[in-house]
C-alpha positions, 0 to 999 in steps of 0.5 A: 359446773358443766363445760357450758357453764365454764365456757359462759363464765370464761366469756363473761370474764373476757368481756369484763376484762376488755371493758375494764381496759377501756374504763379502768386503765385509761389514766395510768395507760396514758402516763407514758405520754409525759412521765419519762419526759418529766422524770429526766427533765433537765430542770431537775439538775440530774445529768442524762447519763446512761446510769441515771437513765437506768436509775430513773427507769428502775424507779418508775418500774419499782413504783409500779410494782410497789404502789400499783401491783402490791398496794392496790391490786394485791392489798387494797382491792381486798378491802372492798365494801360488798364488792365496791371500791373507791374512797367513799366506799373505803370511808364507809367501811373504815367508819363502820369498823371503828367503835371509838367516837374519836377515831370515827372523827379522824376517819371521817376527816381523812375520808372527806380529805381524800374525796376532796382531793379526788376532785382536783384529780378529776380536773387535772387528769383531762387537762394534762392527758388531752394536752399532752396528746395534742402536743405531739403536733409539736414534733411534726411541725411548728405550724401547729404550735399556736393551735395546741391549746385551742385544739385541746380546749375544743376536744375537752369542750366536746367531751363534756358536752357529750356527757349528757348523752351517756357513755353506753354507745361510746363505751363499746369502743373504749376497750378495743381502742385501749387494746390497740393503744397498749399493743402500740406502747408495748410494740414500740418499746420492744423495738427500742429495747432490741436495739439497746438491750442493756436497758433491761438492767433497770429491773435491778432495784439497786439502780432505783436506790442509787437514783433516789439517793445519789443526787442530793436534794435533786433525787428527792425532787425528781420523785414528784415526776416519777409519781406521774407514772402511777397516776390512775392507780386509785381507779383500779380500786374505785371501779372494782364494783363495775368489773370485779377484782378478777377482770381488773387483775387479769387486765393489769398483769396480762396486758397493761403492766407489760405494755407500760414497762416495755414502753418506759424501757423503750423510751429509756433505750431511745434516750441512751442512744439519743439524749436529744430525744428528751424534748418528747421521748414518747412521740420521737420513739415512733417512726415519722410515718407513725407520728400523726396516727399516734397523735390521733390514737393518743388523743382517743386514749386520753379522751378515754382516760378523761371519761373514766375520771369524769365518770368517777367524779359523777359516781363519787358525787352521788355517793357523797350526796347519799351519805350526806356530805353534799347537797342534792344535785340532779342525777340523770341516769343515762342507761336503762340497764346500767345503774352506774351510768349517770350524769350530774349536769351541775358538776359537769359544767363546774368541771368543764370550767375548771379543766378549761381554766387549767389548760389555758392557765398552765398552757403545757403538760409540763406545767400541769405535771407540777400540779398533778402529783399533789392531788393523786398522791394525797388520795393514795395516802388517805387510802393507805391510812383508811385501809389500816383501820379496815384490816385492823378493826374490820378484819381483826388482824394483829396490830404489828402486821397491820402497821407493817403492811400499811406502814411500808406503803405509807412511807412510800406515799409520804415520800411521793407526797412530800416531793410533790409539795416541793412543786407547790409554787409551780402549780401544786397550789391548784389542786390543794386549793380545789381540795380545800374548797370542796373539803370546807363545803362537804364538812359544812354541809354535813355539820349544817345538816346535823344542826338543822335536823337537831333544830327540827327534832327539838321543835317537833312533836312525837308522832304517836302522841300527836295522832292519838290527840288528833284522832280524839277529834279527827278532821274530815278524811278525804279519799286517797293516800297522803305520803309525807316524806320526813327525815325524822322517824317518829316525829310529826312532819311540818308538812302535815301540820301545815296541811292541817292548818291550811286545808283542815283535812286528812287523807283516808290513809296517811303514810310517814315515809323516811328514807335512810341510806346505809354505809354499804353500796346496795341494799337487797330488795327484801330489806328495802322497806319496813312498815309500822302500823300506827292505827287509824289507817296511818303507817310509818315506812322506813325505805332503806337504800345503799349509797350506790342505789338510786333512791326511787321512792315509787319503786320502794312503795311498790315493794310494800304490796307483799307486806299488805300495803298497796299503793296506786300512784294516781290516788297518792299525793306526796307532801314534802317539807322544804326548809328555808335556812336563815343564818341568824346572829342570835343563834349559836351553832358551833360553826363560824358565822360565814359557814352558817351563811355558806350552809344556808346558801347550799341549802337554798340551792340544793337540787329538787327532791322531786327528781332526786326521789323520782316522784311523779311531778303531778302528785307532789305538794311542797310546803315550806318552813323557815328555820334559823341556825 
């Protein structure tokens, strides 16, 4: 490598590290707004003594080291699906590694559970982050008390309303703002640590051990607050595909971790000197002249944290659609250059409604904190279990090593999750209810699609035999190309049967196109299409995409040209079959009757296949058929 190449690579890594600061670390970077306040809340019944403050800080520090640094940054980021991370990528990786059908069902259930809980996180992160930032107005004056919730709602409505414009322009500001945020966190932490250097003793893990064992049941309950310091850890893994492991690790060790630790210890030093600061130790750590600038900076940082979670929800939704866990939704690509920048209108407004309801319903960041941990730690537990299957069956490591490596993290996760469940009646029910609803929808859709495909396959005619019979006495052939999109390879599409029945013609060239999504993020262009000639100018084409690819059918057809099959879109008609599902009491599907009706409703309201496959609207013909399940 030349010196110039090395310089370019270093510049690229630095740029990616800066971008990662703005996208990946927004959630965990805003945790100091509420984590210390909730950890030392008088509601836990633990006295605010110097020893207990050191114990709480030590617990936060070692949680960051064990869960974030060791588990995610060191171990789980190695379990990537061709560079991609996140719960759906990990599910696909674990599912492909498993050979036993029974274990595959377990993995599938776990993966869908984790994905469903992620949506609870996607609602609560914007709610608690923005609300806790705006609550800084309480510190300066009581005049704004009645306006905190309305201001937070206004900020959130504006954020969601701007999603359709994309984040490309705003994204350039995210990195520098987050650098300023982390520098501010670390700087104010250093000031208070210098004033009370005894707080550094919290690095000793014995303080953490004493804190989580020395106060009876209260020690267990307080873990539900400590977990707030590690929310957002899953984002390090989920966004790995955008930035790579290197930049995320550089940002974590080089700026984020030091800034967080310094700020947490600085808040602890403040509490030792002034226990009354527990009302809001984050904002009270700053001098009075810096209060309102910090409220503004914190609001900007929490908007960034919210944006990262919202973008993550869009990404996981698209992956779930591609992998067959959710019905089609309209996915808008907001950037011509960056495939990851997408906008899902339906999901956007559902999330906004849920976030606003959470802010108004809970009313304060303290109330939201009770609900927050359940969703976050639930997803973390699923990540740990799925990682076991990957390193055991995918990497082939010895069983004892796999059990030890993941078992330790599972015990930590389980402790946090159990403590979070103690807050069930204080709001923990909210993300669990959301997760349960999403889980039911995802499982019903996947099982319903399997049943529907079986029904269609059982009633279909083998394609080769049908064409042989048809060509023995062929209908009139008309100029142009007809592309019949079909999910069943080797079977006659219903759209073709309807076209022959009503129009009595066949195009001079007929293509039966099946779109398949593999359990890997991207498929190389060289492997995109496979063509099988059937004779009489009829062809079968398999177009293969990854779960993060855009299923662009016209572009896939362009890639048939080097293989000897050229398409002119203005001479090509696309025929789609639209199945109208009817839940019938006469037909047994194996699902409960209410789930049959739910699936039928989801099928009727699924997004437009024309937009989903990027088909030219003036070249599409849809033909419907009814199917009873």
